Structures are given as C-alpha cells and as structure tokens.
Legacy VTK file of the C-alpha trace (Angstrom):
# vtk DataFile Version 3.0
C-alpha trace
ASCII
DATASET POLYDATA
POINTS 411 float
-193.288 59.075 6.383
-196.136 60.176 4.107
-198.207 63.334 4.216
-201.967 63.163 3.559
-202.873 64.327 -0.024
-204.442 67.707 -0.695
-208.135 67.293 0.097
-209.259 70.018 -2.342
-207.561 68.410 -5.349
-208.747 64.927 -4.359
-212.413 65.981 -4.023
-212.446 67.966 -7.262
-210.946 65.143 -9.329
-213.266 62.554 -7.785
-216.410 64.548 -8.433
-215.291 65.509 -11.930
-214.812 61.828 -12.761
-218.279 61.093 -11.387
-219.776 63.821 -13.595
-218.082 62.416 -16.684
-219.294 58.888 -15.995
-222.846 60.083 -15.441
-222.796 62.085 -18.661
-221.522 59.127 -20.654
-224.025 56.698 -19.141
-226.971 59.052 -19.395
-226.105 60.134 -22.946
-226.147 56.548 -24.164
-229.458 55.957 -22.502
-231.068 59.243 -23.574
-233.636 58.737 -26.314
-235.651 61.887 -26.048
-235.504 65.541 -25.016
-236.932 64.865 -21.531
-233.993 62.596 -20.549
-231.455 65.112 -21.914
-233.005 67.888 -19.813
-232.856 65.650 -16.730
-229.165 65.001 -17.389
-228.420 68.734 -17.571
-230.102 69.335 -14.195
-227.997 66.582 -12.575
-224.829 68.141 -14.008
-225.745 71.536 -12.489
-226.348 69.933 -9.085
-222.997 68.136 -9.153
-221.183 71.312 -10.240
-222.677 73.154 -7.260
-221.583 70.323 -4.973
-218.004 70.596 -6.275
-217.926 74.333 -5.506
-219.397 73.765 -2.023
-216.838 71.070 -1.159
-213.976 73.221 -2.462
-214.975 76.157 -0.260
-215.329 73.893 2.805
-211.881 72.419 2.159
-210.307 75.893 1.910
-211.845 76.821 5.280
-210.547 73.638 6.901
-207.026 74.245 5.609
-206.848 77.761 6.995
-207.625 76.536 10.524
-204.940 73.817 10.664
-202.098 75.095 12.889
-199.806 72.093 12.629
-199.070 69.436 10.017
-200.615 65.981 10.325
-198.221 63.180 9.529
-198.656 59.453 9.457
-195.502 57.508 10.254
-196.870 54.198 8.978
-200.183 52.914 7.587
-200.958 51.210 10.903
-200.215 54.182 13.197
-202.653 57.020 14.050
-201.954 60.520 12.759
-199.622 62.764 14.794
-199.787 66.537 15.121
-196.419 68.298 15.273
-196.051 71.895 16.465
-192.783 73.790 16.014
-192.168 76.662 18.445
-189.398 78.696 20.013
-187.691 82.052 19.774
-184.575 83.789 18.534
-183.124 85.921 21.310
-180.158 88.256 21.701
-179.001 89.596 25.102
-176.513 92.190 26.266
-175.515 92.751 29.906
-173.635 95.822 31.052
-172.010 94.796 34.333
-171.742 97.825 36.597
-170.114 95.702 39.306
-170.496 91.987 39.717
-169.765 88.498 38.447
-168.032 88.181 35.081
-170.973 86.300 33.622
-173.424 86.687 30.741
-176.239 86.880 33.320
-176.595 87.550 37.040
-174.673 85.364 39.502
-175.393 87.222 42.707
-174.720 84.239 44.981
-171.203 83.743 43.548
-170.106 87.278 42.751
-166.775 88.590 44.004
-167.335 91.820 42.031
-164.518 90.767 39.700
-166.038 92.604 36.723
-166.665 96.357 36.532
-167.950 98.480 33.651
-167.951 95.519 31.294
-170.267 94.585 28.424
-171.150 90.963 27.621
-173.373 89.761 24.777
-174.825 86.379 23.840
-177.456 84.625 21.734
-177.222 81.322 23.610
-180.739 81.595 25.064
-182.248 81.044 21.605
-184.695 78.155 21.936
-186.295 75.595 19.615
-188.967 73.051 20.533
-191.308 70.455 19.081
-194.616 69.366 20.621
-196.112 66.055 19.487
-199.691 64.885 20.028
-201.117 61.656 18.626
-204.778 61.298 17.718
-205.965 58.372 19.782
-209.464 57.921 21.221
-208.296 55.435 23.847
-205.430 57.395 25.450
-203.782 60.790 25.767
-200.416 60.496 24.015
-197.846 63.244 23.488
-194.209 64.250 23.689
-191.932 67.276 23.797
-188.358 68.044 22.793
-186.876 71.493 23.556
-183.279 72.695 23.253
-181.275 75.882 23.623
-177.600 76.808 23.264
-176.768 77.431 26.928
-174.663 74.312 27.396
-170.922 74.274 28.007
-169.167 76.639 25.586
-172.579 77.656 24.188
-173.236 74.146 22.889
-176.669 72.701 22.227
-178.414 71.642 25.450
-181.556 69.607 26.096
-184.045 71.431 28.316
-187.118 69.251 27.978
-187.422 65.756 26.509
-190.355 63.664 27.667
-193.341 61.580 26.646
-196.883 61.701 28.033
-199.179 58.701 28.347
-202.509 59.556 29.987
-201.560 60.882 33.477
-197.908 59.832 33.248
-194.897 61.919 32.222
-191.540 60.178 31.666
-188.392 62.080 30.746
-186.754 65.405 31.602
-188.596 68.587 32.509
-188.741 71.293 35.210
-188.731 69.910 38.747
-192.112 69.316 40.335
-190.896 71.097 43.494
-190.136 74.390 41.782
-192.468 77.357 41.780
-194.661 78.562 38.932
-195.328 81.774 40.871
-192.105 83.716 40.215
-192.331 87.397 39.251
-191.251 87.961 35.657
-187.495 88.433 35.256
-185.748 89.013 31.946
-182.385 87.669 33.135
-181.909 84.104 31.878
-180.296 82.879 35.132
-183.625 83.544 36.896
-183.913 85.259 40.296
-182.551 84.530 43.750
-185.093 82.475 45.688
-186.604 80.948 42.554
-185.591 78.132 40.247
-186.020 76.732 36.735
-183.891 73.554 36.732
-184.932 70.535 34.659
-184.266 66.962 35.831
-185.030 63.432 34.581
-188.125 62.156 36.342
-191.232 59.994 36.344
-194.336 62.033 37.177
-197.969 61.175 37.821
-200.763 63.743 37.659
-204.114 63.226 39.384
-207.016 65.638 38.869
-208.634 66.087 42.276
-211.357 68.498 41.123
-211.996 70.533 37.986
-209.696 73.264 39.369
-207.226 71.285 41.516
-204.630 68.649 40.732
-202.015 66.651 42.624
-198.672 65.860 40.996
-196.212 63.277 42.374
-192.733 62.677 40.964
-189.547 60.693 41.455
-186.627 62.841 40.261
-182.890 62.593 39.763
-180.910 64.078 42.664
-178.138 66.540 41.880
-176.857 68.071 45.130
-173.376 69.470 45.586
-171.317 69.479 48.796
-168.374 71.628 49.805
-165.792 68.909 50.440
-167.082 65.457 49.495
-168.886 63.587 46.753
-172.582 62.693 47.038
-174.094 59.329 46.193
-177.800 58.681 45.540
-179.354 55.252 46.029
-183.002 56.317 45.599
-184.615 59.186 43.655
-185.830 62.451 45.159
-189.569 62.427 45.906
-191.587 65.573 45.197
-195.260 66.489 45.511
-197.291 69.485 44.366
-200.924 70.421 44.966
-202.033 73.098 42.487
-205.322 75.014 42.568
-206.571 77.341 39.811
-208.803 80.277 40.769
-211.987 80.946 38.822
-212.225 83.597 36.097
-208.526 83.155 35.264
-207.557 85.108 38.378
-204.437 83.044 39.138
-203.307 79.967 41.028
-201.809 78.741 44.288
-199.654 75.716 45.145
-198.309 73.699 48.058
-195.089 71.759 47.393
-192.784 69.371 49.224
-189.648 67.338 48.531
-187.788 64.558 50.348
-184.426 62.992 49.501
-181.866 60.606 50.937
-178.204 60.727 49.938
-174.817 59.638 51.197
-171.638 61.597 51.889
-169.604 59.120 49.901
-166.249 59.431 51.682
-167.895 58.934 55.074
-170.600 56.428 54.048
-172.962 58.626 56.058
-176.636 58.846 55.048
-178.553 62.105 55.339
-182.099 63.291 54.690
-182.803 66.512 52.808
-186.263 68.065 52.690
-188.198 71.158 51.730
-191.668 72.724 51.822
-193.029 75.687 49.877
-196.163 77.707 49.178
-196.823 80.093 46.288
-199.489 82.372 44.820
-200.309 84.271 41.635
-203.315 86.591 41.712
-204.795 89.268 39.436
-206.820 91.789 41.486
-207.460 93.653 38.239
-206.902 92.594 34.648
-203.795 94.770 34.186
-202.003 93.730 37.406
-200.565 90.349 38.355
-199.143 89.795 41.863
-196.751 86.935 42.676
-195.330 85.530 45.912
-193.526 82.337 46.922
-191.834 81.154 50.134
-189.666 78.045 50.619
-187.930 76.398 53.584
-185.217 73.903 52.656
-182.681 71.797 54.562
-179.763 69.839 53.109
-180.412 70.665 49.455
-178.499 72.819 46.974
-179.907 72.180 43.499
-183.522 73.378 43.501
-183.416 77.011 44.666
-181.181 79.335 42.643
-178.502 80.955 44.795
-178.450 78.413 47.656
-175.310 77.197 49.436
-173.839 73.702 49.207
-176.139 71.032 50.652
-173.742 70.229 53.486
-170.174 70.317 54.724
-168.191 67.780 56.725
-166.978 68.901 60.182
-164.824 66.502 62.204
-166.373 63.504 60.523
-169.940 64.795 60.855
-172.198 65.871 57.994
-173.593 69.339 58.776
-176.445 70.469 56.523
-177.270 73.957 55.367
-180.782 75.248 56.162
-182.428 78.346 54.697
-185.578 80.288 53.842
-186.161 81.647 50.329
-188.642 84.276 49.193
-189.673 85.902 45.915
-192.352 88.563 45.625
-193.372 91.110 43.009
-195.925 92.495 40.604
-196.315 92.903 36.846
-198.371 95.824 35.567
-199.544 96.304 31.981
-199.102 99.993 31.231
-200.520 99.317 27.774
-201.531 96.058 26.110
-198.080 95.903 24.493
-196.016 97.392 27.354
-195.542 95.848 30.801
-193.264 96.412 33.766
-192.269 94.220 36.714
-190.898 95.294 40.081
-189.791 92.433 42.343
-187.561 91.142 45.135
-185.913 87.775 45.781
-183.776 86.594 48.710
-182.260 83.659 50.587
-181.645 83.768 54.332
-179.527 80.933 55.729
-179.598 79.756 59.345
-176.476 81.423 60.798
-176.598 79.595 64.150
-176.176 75.936 63.137
-172.960 73.943 62.735
-172.912 74.466 58.968
-172.779 78.233 59.459
-170.190 78.026 62.242
-167.883 75.884 60.135
-168.235 78.144 57.084
-166.932 81.349 58.659
-163.827 81.276 56.466
-165.554 80.087 53.285
-166.321 83.098 51.071
-168.572 80.941 48.857
-171.006 80.225 51.725
-173.622 82.962 52.135
-175.553 84.066 55.180
-177.929 85.966 52.905
-178.344 86.896 49.246
-180.756 89.630 48.166
-181.841 90.921 44.789
-184.252 93.552 43.472
-185.076 94.155 39.837
-187.233 96.269 37.581
-187.863 95.680 33.899
-189.847 97.023 30.974
-190.854 94.764 28.086
-192.296 96.340 24.946
-193.880 94.533 21.994
-193.929 97.015 19.091
-195.452 94.390 16.820
-196.148 90.690 17.229
-194.059 88.559 17.596
-191.193 90.872 18.649
-190.320 91.723 22.285
-187.780 94.334 23.373
-186.703 94.478 27.019
-184.722 96.607 29.441
-183.890 95.492 33.004
-181.910 96.723 35.992
-180.791 94.282 38.711
-179.349 95.327 42.068
-178.042 92.409 44.134
-175.659 91.707 46.975
-174.542 88.813 49.122
-173.109 88.597 52.611
-170.998 85.643 53.712
-171.000 84.017 57.166
-167.697 85.796 57.785
-169.268 89.200 57.108
-167.793 89.847 53.635
-170.105 91.589 51.144
-170.155 91.527 47.337
-172.431 93.140 44.766
-173.869 92.145 41.400
-175.433 95.175 39.734
-176.129 95.156 36.003
-178.294 96.457 33.186
-179.658 94.006 30.632
-181.256 94.523 27.256
-183.027 91.887 25.193
-184.507 91.459 21.719
-186.642 88.402 20.955
-188.555 87.044 17.973
-191.049 84.333 18.959
-192.327 81.748 16.507
LINES 1 412
411 0 1 2 3 4 5 6 7 8 9 10 11 12 13 14 15 16 17 18 19 20 21 22 23 24 25 26 27 28 29 30 31 32 33 34 35 36 37 38 39 40 41 42 43 44 45 46 47 48 49 50 51 52 53 54 55 56 57 58 59 60 61 62 63 64 65 66 67 68 69 70 71 72 73 74 75 76 77 78 79 80 81 82 83 84 85 86 87 88 89 90 91 92 93 94 95 96 97 98 99 100 101 102 103 104 105 106 107 108 109 110 111 112 113 114 115 116 117 118 119 120 121 122 123 124 125 126 127 128 129 130 131 132 133 134 135 136 137 138 139 140 141 142 143 144 145 146 147 148 149 150 151 152 153 154 155 156 157 158 159 160 161 162 163 164 165 166 167 168 169 170 171 172 173 174 175 176 177 178 179 180 181 182 183 184 185 186 187 188 189 190 191 192 193 194 195 196 197 198 199 200 201 202 203 204 205 206 207 208 209 210 211 212 213 214 215 216 217 218 219 220 221 222 223 224 225 226 227 228 229 230 231 232 233 234 235 236 237 238 239 240 241 242 243 244 245 246 247 248 249 250 251 252 253 254 255 256 257 258 259 260 261 262 263 264 265 266 267 268 269 270 271 272 273 274 275 276 277 278 279 280 281 282 283 284 285 286 287 288 289 290 291 292 293 294 295 296 297 298 299 300 301 302 303 304 305 306 307 308 309 310 311 312 313 314 315 316 317 318 319 320 321 322 323 324 325 326 327 328 329 330 331 332 333 334 335 336 337 338 339 340 341 342 343 344 345 346 347 348 349 350 351 352 353 354 355 356 357 358 359 360 361 362 363 364 365 366 367 368 369 370 371 372 373 374 375 376 377 378 379 380 381 382 383 384 385 386 387 388 389 390 391 392 393 394 395 396 397 398 399 400 401 402 403 404 405 406 407 408 409 410
C-alpha cells in the first residue's frame, strides 16, 4: 500500500527546479541588459506562481476528511473513513432482569436494587468508498464488544456495488422510525438485528425507493429445531418528505421453514408501517405498527415462532407498536418520551397451549423517558428511566424497571 506524496512539497520542488533551469539557460544566452531584465521578470512571475500553488494546496488539504490510499498501481484510489464511539453504561435495576440492559420480555424480577456497569457497547467502524466513474463501489465493517462474554462482535460487514448490497447489516424489514432509546437492547416493539443478506435498491422517484432483500432466517421455537431451505424475503418502500420533515415506510416479510422433528413446513409473514415527522424544527414524532405471524427474530420481545401441540405446529401471532416524541429543549439538550408494546393473540392454539409456559407472553409493555445532554462536541451524557412489565398467558406478571446512565465520546 502506498500513500500519495505531499502535494505542497512536490509542487514547490518542481517549480523551483524549473526556475533554476530557466535562470541557467537564460543567463548563458543573455548578452545585454535587456535580456537580463527580462529574466528577472520571469523569475518574479514564477515565484508568485509557487506561492499561489502552495496556498491552494494548503486549502485542499484542510478539506480532506479521509485518507486516500492506493492499494496497487492499477487500482483506483479508495477513501477510508474511521468512525465510532467509546461508551460507558450503568444500569440501576430497581426490579427486573439481571441484565446489563432491559429484558422486559424475559424478566422474572430476579434482580432488585442492583447496579450493573459495562463498556461493551463501544463501537468501531470503517467506511470504504472507491473512486470509480463507471460504478458506485463501497464497503463497511463495524464491530462492538457485545458478543458472548463481552467478546468482539461483527455488526455490519458488507460491500456495495451500484444498487446491490451483499453481506451483513440491519434487516430490511425492521423499522427506522423508532423513538430514541438510550438502552442498548432497544425497545419492546422495535428491533435492530443484523443478518446476512443480499439486497437490491431501486430508486422509484427522487424521494422514494424500493428495497428488496433475501435474508438469513433465525427463528426460535419452544420445543423443536427449525430448518431453513430458502432465505427470508423482505421488501421496504421508503418515502422521504420534502424540507427534511421526515419519512414513512411500508414493509413486508415472508419466510418458509420446517419444524425439523416433524418435517412440517410452515409459512411466517409480517407487514408493517412507520412514520417520522417534524411538525416543528425542535420536535420529532415517531410511530410504527407491525403485525407478525410465525416469526420470533425480528421484533424485540416477541414469543417463540411456534410450538408443537399433538403433532401440529401452532404459530404465535401478535401486533407490535412503538410511538413517541423527541423534543430539543436546547440545541445541546433533548428529551424523549415514548411507549412500546407487543400484544399476542390470546385466542389461538399457540396461546391455549402456552398457559403453563411462563416464558410465553400475552402482552409486554414499556414506557421510557430520557434526557441526553451534549456539554461539548463530541461528548454525550444521558439519563433514562424505563418502566416495563409483562403478562404471561397464564396471568403471571413481572416487572423490569431500571434507571440507566450513559457517557459517550463519538469520533
């Protein structure tokens, strides 16, 4: 790998050499005072040109935000941008799951008056873009430390070629309209999961685009293994409002899987609609609604995809909602008040067979309020209170109430 030489030094040395050669040549040829005077004027002009080029080079260098590297003499230059943040979190669990972050859908209120701290949400990423007039070429790699035992974990790793994306990133079915939550687990009714996929993006109009993807399935079931023979299909239609007022989306997903012990095929599906809108510059409103059947891995807090009852595969079905607003009290201080919930169908065979299963929820609800203050760029300090509870099909109730604080340095 070689880095391009310093343009300022290169230009100065080149022009200086040119001046010297001209002086030598002209001096030999000069036979009278008129030619000597002409030589001096040329030297002044070249000196002014050197100063002009030097100033232009300094200006260019101050506007470059990322290094340009050339991996081989035959390859085009590539821009590389390093980004990420260092983040520290502390959660004081009033009553809830013994977890670094909220786990409202799984809580048995096993922890009370307990403090947990972590830095595992710290994130590092690299964006690549290659200068090519014939195609749009790019890539991304992003990791954090939220893997098993706080090990390094890949979040995003993909390449872009024109309208195609190949690799791992956030599911095409998931919402980009969630109210802001500080808790790393995200909110009930939302989702942030990343999956391997092949995605195609088509720009319908200047403000609308259609995205289609084939994604890796990752459902879980209560009492059997799941086998996938084809990928999950997802679609999203996104529309951006004018004047940066917000966006809206329609989304759908379709999957086929097999309850492996029974060799029984089932279809899972989902539809969703979401909205972000800014009625005024200091207020952003968010809302999203989903209806899903036979799926457990997209929406945070959902039950198992299905259970087996007397040799039959019975699928869970539910509605999910998230709604809230973020208000900027000052340019460097904002607050969000929001609500998220999942309501499962309690009349179908899945619900009837799960009356004794305390991990299967009839409903999960969560409200939260946070304040995020930026005393100076690029530091953010946050405080958040979450009040959540779940109710099982058998009528048992459990809470997950906690206070979180966060400090983050973004680079």
